[in-house]
TORDREN-926641 format. One record per residue: residue number from 0; residue in three letters; x, y, z of N, C-alpha, C in turn. Coordinates in pm, 1 decimal. Last residue first. Example, Ala and Ser with C-alpha at 12.3 -4.5 7.8 and 13.67 -1.06 7.14 Angstrom:
! residues 2
+-----+-----+----------+----------+----------+----------+----------+----------+----------+----------+----------+
|   i |  aa |      nc1 |      nc2 |      nc3 |     cac1 |     cac2 |     cac3 |      cc1 |      cc2 |      cc3 |
+-----+-----+----------+----------+----------+----------+----------+----------+----------+----------+----------+
|   1 | SER |   1285.0 |   -225.0 |    708.0 |   1367.0 |   -106.0 |    714.0 |   1290.0 |      3.0 |    787.0 |
|   0 | ALA |   1319.0 |   -569.0 |    780.0 |   1230.0 |   -450.0 |    780.0 |   1320.0 |   -330.0 |    780.0 |
+-----+-----+----------+----------+----------+----------+----------+----------+----------+----------+----------+
This chain:
! residues 87
+-----+-----+----------+----------+----------+----------+----------+----------+----------+----------+----------+
|   i |  aa |      nc1 |      nc2 |      nc3 |     cac1 |     cac2 |     cac3 |      cc1 |      cc2 |      cc3 |
+-----+-----+----------+----------+----------+----------+----------+----------+----------+----------+----------+
|  86 | PRO |  -1520.6 |  -1088.5 |   2612.8 |  -1412.9 |  -1017.3 |   2542.0 |  -1455.6 |   -877.4 |   2501.8 |
|  85 | ILE |  -1619.7 |  -1175.6 |   2936.0 |  -1665.9 |  -1130.9 |   2804.6 |  -1553.9 |  -1053.5 |   2736.5 |
|  84 | GLY |  -1397.7 |  -1409.1 |   3096.7 |  -1505.9 |  -1312.3 |   3090.5 |  -1541.3 |  -1276.2 |   2947.6 |
|  83 | GLU |  -1039.7 |  -1424.5 |   3102.1 |  -1170.9 |  -1479.0 |   3132.2 |  -1275.1 |  -1369.4 |   3120.9 |
|  82 | ALA |   -792.4 |  -1426.2 |   2843.6 |   -856.2 |  -1364.3 |   2959.7 |   -991.0 |  -1430.5 |   2980.2 |
|  81 | GLU |   -494.0 |  -1425.2 |   2658.3 |   -606.1 |  -1501.1 |   2711.7 |   -661.2 |  -1429.2 |   2833.9 |
|  80 | GLU |   -322.7 |  -1220.1 |   2579.3 |   -363.5 |  -1321.1 |   2481.8 |   -486.0 |  -1398.1 |   2528.0 |
|  79 | PRO |   -301.8 |   -872.3 |   2630.9 |   -326.4 |  -1005.6 |   2687.0 |   -379.2 |  -1101.0 |   2580.5 |
|  78 | VAL |    -43.4 |   -683.9 |   2504.5 |   -183.7 |   -716.2 |   2481.3 |   -208.0 |   -856.2 |   2535.8 |
|  77 | GLU |    173.8 |   -467.2 |   2679.2 |    144.7 |   -599.6 |   2625.1 |     -5.9 |   -618.9 |   2611.3 |
|  76 | ILE |    262.8 |   -149.7 |   2576.8 |    180.7 |   -226.2 |   2669.6 |    151.6 |   -361.0 |   2604.8 |
|  75 | ASP |    406.2 |     82.3 |   2476.1 |    463.2 |    -52.2 |   2484.0 |    393.6 |   -132.9 |   2592.6 |
|  74 | ASP |    137.4 |    267.7 |   2313.4 |    243.8 |    248.5 |   2411.9 |    297.0 |    105.6 |   2406.3 |
|  73 | THR |    -66.0 |    262.3 |   2121.2 |     27.6 |    374.3 |   2123.1 |    147.1 |    354.3 |   2215.0 |
|  72 | LEU |   -218.7 |     35.3 |   2143.9 |   -194.3 |     87.7 |   2009.9 |    -83.9 |    192.3 |   2008.1 |
|  71 | ALA |   -256.8 |     -4.7 |   2407.5 |   -166.7 |    -98.4 |   2340.5 |   -136.3 |    -52.7 |   2198.1 |
|  70 | SER |   -252.9 |    298.3 |   2587.0 |   -321.7 |    210.1 |   2494.0 |   -218.6 |    117.4 |   2431.7 |
|  69 | GLY |   -300.9 |    533.2 |   2857.1 |   -225.6 |    437.6 |   2777.8 |   -314.0 |    351.0 |   2689.9 |
|  68 | GLY |   -442.7 |    868.1 |   2837.7 |   -414.9 |    738.7 |   2899.9 |   -343.1 |    645.6 |   2805.3 |
|  67 | ILE |   -462.0 |   1109.0 |   2714.9 |   -574.5 |   1068.0 |   2799.4 |   -553.1 |    932.3 |   2865.8 |
|  66 | ARG |   -234.3 |   1147.8 |   2567.7 |   -278.0 |   1256.9 |   2655.5 |   -386.9 |   1212.7 |   2753.0 |
|  65 | ARG |   -214.4 |    935.7 |   2399.3 |   -125.5 |    938.6 |   2515.8 |   -165.8 |   1047.8 |   2614.5 |
|  64 | PHE |   -368.5 |    980.2 |   2177.3 |   -428.0 |    904.5 |   2288.0 |   -341.7 |    908.0 |   2413.9 |
|  63 | ASN |   -387.7 |   1254.3 |   1986.8 |   -287.2 |   1179.2 |   2060.8 |   -349.0 |   1112.5 |   2183.5 |
|  62 | VAL |   -503.3 |   1327.9 |   1722.2 |   -577.6 |   1289.2 |   1842.7 |   -488.3 |   1196.7 |   1925.9 |
|  61 | ASP |   -486.4 |   1534.5 |   1453.5 |   -403.5 |   1481.5 |   1562.0 |   -490.4 |   1455.6 |   1684.6 |
|  60 | ILE |   -603.8 |   1467.9 |   1133.1 |   -636.7 |   1525.7 |   1262.9 |   -554.2 |   1455.8 |   1371.5 |
|  59 | ILE |   -529.4 |   1549.5 |    817.3 |   -493.8 |   1450.6 |    918.7 |   -510.1 |   1518.2 |   1054.1 |
|  58 | LYS |   -690.9 |   1594.2 |    509.5 |   -665.1 |   1647.7 |    643.4 |   -632.7 |   1531.5 |    736.2 |
|  57 | HIS |   -653.3 |   1639.7 |    183.5 |   -640.6 |   1532.1 |    282.6 |   -600.4 |   1594.4 |    415.2 |
|  56 | GLU |   -832.9 |   1727.0 |   -112.6 |   -765.6 |   1767.6 |      9.6 |   -759.2 |   1646.6 |    103.1 |
|  55 | LYS |   -904.3 |   1589.7 |   -337.1 |   -890.4 |   1735.0 |   -348.1 |   -812.0 |   1788.6 |   -228.3 |
|  54 | ALA |   -753.4 |   1282.6 |   -417.2 |   -830.9 |   1362.3 |   -321.1 |   -800.0 |   1510.7 |   -338.3 |
|  53 | GLY |   -676.6 |   1078.0 |   -587.0 |   -680.9 |   1214.9 |   -637.5 |   -762.4 |   1305.7 |   -547.5 |
|  52 | LEU |   -637.1 |    828.2 |   -495.9 |   -775.3 |    864.6 |   -528.3 |   -785.9 |   1002.9 |   -591.1 |
|  51 | TRP |   -367.2 |    843.6 |   -436.5 |   -410.3 |    756.1 |   -545.1 |   -551.9 |    790.8 |   -591.0 |
|  50 | GLU |   -380.7 |   1011.7 |   -209.7 |   -313.1 |   1057.3 |   -331.6 |   -359.9 |    976.3 |   -452.5 |
|  49 | ALA |   -514.0 |    843.2 |    -32.4 |   -572.5 |    973.4 |    -66.9 |   -511.4 |   1027.3 |   -195.9 |
|  48 | ILE |   -325.0 |    635.0 |    -20.3 |   -460.0 |    609.5 |    -71.2 |   -525.2 |    740.0 |   -114.9 |
|  47 | LYS |   -105.8 |    764.5 |     96.5 |    -93.4 |    706.6 |    -37.6 |   -230.1 |    681.9 |   -100.2 |
|  46 | LYS |   -214.6 |    833.1 |    347.6 |   -163.9 |    937.8 |    257.2 |   -157.4 |    886.6 |    113.8 |
|  45 | ALA |   -267.2 |    578.0 |    448.9 |   -377.9 |    671.8 |    427.5 |   -336.2 |    782.7 |    331.5 |
|  44 | SER |     -5.7 |    480.1 |    475.0 |    -98.1 |    417.3 |    379.9 |   -214.5 |    510.0 |    348.1 |
|  43 | GLU |     84.4 |    648.4 |    679.8 |    151.5 |    651.1 |    549.5 |     63.0 |    588.6 |    441.9 |
|  42 | ILE |    -89.9 |    566.9 |    884.0 |    -95.2 |    705.2 |    834.6 |    -29.5 |    715.3 |    697.6 |
|  41 | GLU |     -7.3 |    294.0 |    910.7 |   -146.6 |    330.4 |    882.2 |   -156.8 |    471.2 |    823.4 |
|  40 | ARG |    264.0 |    291.9 |    979.9 |    223.9 |    245.0 |    846.8 |     81.5 |    287.2 |    811.0 |
|  39 | ARG |    352.3 |    343.3 |   1227.4 |    316.7 |    460.2 |   1146.4 |    265.4 |    419.8 |   1007.7 |
|  38 | ASN |    282.9 |    187.5 |   1511.9 |    311.6 |    154.4 |   1373.1 |    262.4 |    268.5 |   1284.9 |
|  37 | ARG |    193.0 |    317.3 |   1738.7 |    332.4 |    272.1 |   1731.0 |    372.5 |    243.6 |   1587.5 |
|  36 | GLN |    -10.0 |    608.5 |   1682.3 |      7.8 |    465.4 |   1694.0 |    155.4 |    428.9 |   1677.9 |
|  35 | HIS |   -117.6 |    865.3 |   1703.2 |     21.6 |    838.9 |   1741.7 |     45.2 |    691.3 |   1771.2 |
|  34 | TYR |   -353.5 |    898.6 |   1580.2 |   -358.8 |    880.8 |   1725.0 |   -222.5 |    837.6 |   1779.6 |
|  33 | ASP |   -468.3 |   1074.5 |   1329.0 |   -338.1 |   1028.1 |   1376.1 |   -342.8 |   1020.5 |   1527.5 |
|  32 | PHE |   -720.9 |   1020.2 |   1103.7 |   -692.6 |   1052.4 |   1243.4 |   -559.2 |    990.4 |   1283.2 |
|  31 | SER |   -824.2 |   1173.0 |    793.1 |   -761.1 |   1065.2 |    870.3 |   -734.3 |   1114.7 |   1011.4 |
|  30 | LEU |  -1010.9 |   1239.5 |    509.4 |   -991.7 |   1274.2 |    649.5 |   -934.7 |   1151.9 |    721.7 |
|  29 | ALA |  -1042.8 |   1373.0 |    178.4 |  -1001.2 |   1265.9 |    269.8 |   -975.6 |   1319.9 |    410.2 |
|  28 | TYR |  -1270.3 |   1427.9 |    -56.7 |  -1201.5 |   1502.1 |     49.3 |  -1170.8 |   1399.3 |    157.5 |
|  27 | ILE |  -1335.8 |   1376.9 |   -396.0 |  -1297.1 |   1318.1 |   -267.9 |  -1222.7 |   1418.1 |   -179.8 |
|  26 | GLU |  -1620.9 |   1414.1 |   -586.2 |  -1491.4 |   1474.0 |   -557.2 |  -1454.3 |   1432.8 |   -413.9 |
|  25 | HIS |  -1790.1 |   1135.6 |   -734.4 |  -1775.9 |   1236.1 |   -628.8 |  -1632.7 |   1288.0 |   -620.3 |
|  24 | GLY |  -1838.9 |    929.6 |   -913.2 |  -1823.1 |   1065.4 |   -963.4 |  -1806.9 |   1173.9 |   -859.0 |
|  23 | GLU |  -1832.3 |    671.5 |   -837.6 |  -1965.5 |    729.1 |   -858.5 |  -1959.7 |    876.8 |   -896.9 |
|  22 | HIS |  -1562.7 |    641.7 |   -789.3 |  -1619.5 |    577.2 |   -907.8 |  -1757.6 |    634.5 |   -941.0 |
|  21 | LYS |  -1548.7 |    770.8 |   -539.7 |  -1477.8 |    827.2 |   -655.5 |  -1538.1 |    772.3 |   -784.8 |
|  20 | ALA |  -1696.3 |    588.0 |   -386.1 |  -1741.3 |    727.6 |   -396.9 |  -1677.4 |    794.8 |   -517.9 |
|  19 | ILE |  -1529.1 |    365.7 |   -416.8 |  -1667.0 |    360.9 |   -467.4 |  -1721.2 |    502.0 |   -484.9 |
|  18 | ALA |  -1303.0 |    456.6 |   -283.5 |  -1293.6 |    427.0 |   -426.8 |  -1432.3 |    418.7 |   -490.1 |
|  17 | ALA |  -1400.7 |    469.8 |    -22.2 |  -1362.4 |    593.9 |    -90.0 |  -1353.3 |    573.0 |   -241.2 |
|  16 | ALA |  -1438.7 |    194.4 |     23.7 |  -1552.0 |    287.2 |     34.2 |  -1521.8 |    418.2 |    -38.7 |
|  15 | VAL |  -1172.9 |    102.7 |     -5.1 |  -1277.1 |     57.7 |    -98.2 |  -1396.8 |    152.9 |    -95.2 |
|  14 | ALA |  -1050.6 |    232.2 |    212.3 |  -1001.8 |    255.9 |     76.5 |  -1107.9 |    217.2 |    -26.5 |
|  13 | SER |  -1183.1 |    126.4 |    430.2 |  -1200.4 |    269.2 |    401.8 |  -1152.7 |    302.6 |    260.9 |
|  12 | ASP |  -1098.6 |   -147.6 |    403.6 |  -1240.2 |   -108.9 |    404.1 |  -1259.5 |     37.7 |    367.0 |
|  11 | MET |   -809.9 |   -151.7 |    414.8 |   -883.3 |   -192.5 |    295.1 |  -1026.7 |   -139.6 |    292.1 |
|  10 | GLY |   -656.9 |    134.4 |    581.6 |   -694.2 |     -5.3 |    562.7 |   -779.9 |    -26.7 |    438.7 |
|   9 | GLY |   -629.3 |    393.9 |    622.3 |   -510.9 |    326.8 |    570.6 |   -537.7 |    179.9 |    544.7 |
|   8 | SER |   -852.1 |    531.3 |    684.7 |   -772.0 |    479.1 |    795.8 |   -637.6 |    425.1 |    749.0 |
|   7 | ILE |  -1035.7 |    794.9 |    586.8 |   -935.0 |    703.2 |    535.1 |   -845.5 |    659.1 |    650.2 |
|   6 | LEU |  -1349.9 |    904.1 |    530.3 |  -1258.9 |    871.7 |    639.4 |  -1163.8 |    763.6 |    590.2 |
|   5 | CYS |  -1439.6 |   1139.7 |    294.8 |  -1409.8 |    998.3 |    316.2 |  -1311.0 |    982.3 |    430.5 |
|   4 | ILE |  -1681.0 |   1337.2 |    177.3 |  -1579.6 |   1335.6 |    282.2 |  -1559.7 |   1189.3 |    318.3 |
|   3 | ALA |  -1754.2 |   1417.5 |   -150.6 |  -1760.8 |   1311.6 |    -49.9 |  -1646.5 |   1329.9 |     49.0 |
|   2 | LYS |  -1961.9 |   1608.5 |   -369.9 |  -1842.2 |   1598.7 |   -286.9 |  -1862.8 |   1488.2 |   -184.3 |
|   1 | GLY |  -2082.4 |   1554.6 |   -706.9 |  -2094.1 |   1586.7 |   -565.3 |  -1960.1 |   1575.8 |   -495.1 |
|   0 | MET |  -2128.4 |   1681.1 |  -1026.3 |  -2042.8 |   1600.4 |   -941.2 |  -2057.7 |   1648.3 |   -797.5 |
+-----+-----+----------+----------+----------+----------+----------+----------+----------+----------+----------+
């Protein structure tokens, strides 16, 4: 049995990729990044996914985006709905 380091965001894509690694017989080591998003649901989902997969270990790395500037993901900044130019 091999080992797999799986990046778990809390979303469907990373969960499926990790589940495939588990299905193929790999021991799962989960890694998530906490960027202090306004919605904590992503980190909570990542924890549940890692637990469901039976991850040997789940590390959550703190990468607070607020230290380097604002983001609509972390601050109360409005996201523009319409803009001109290349998206």
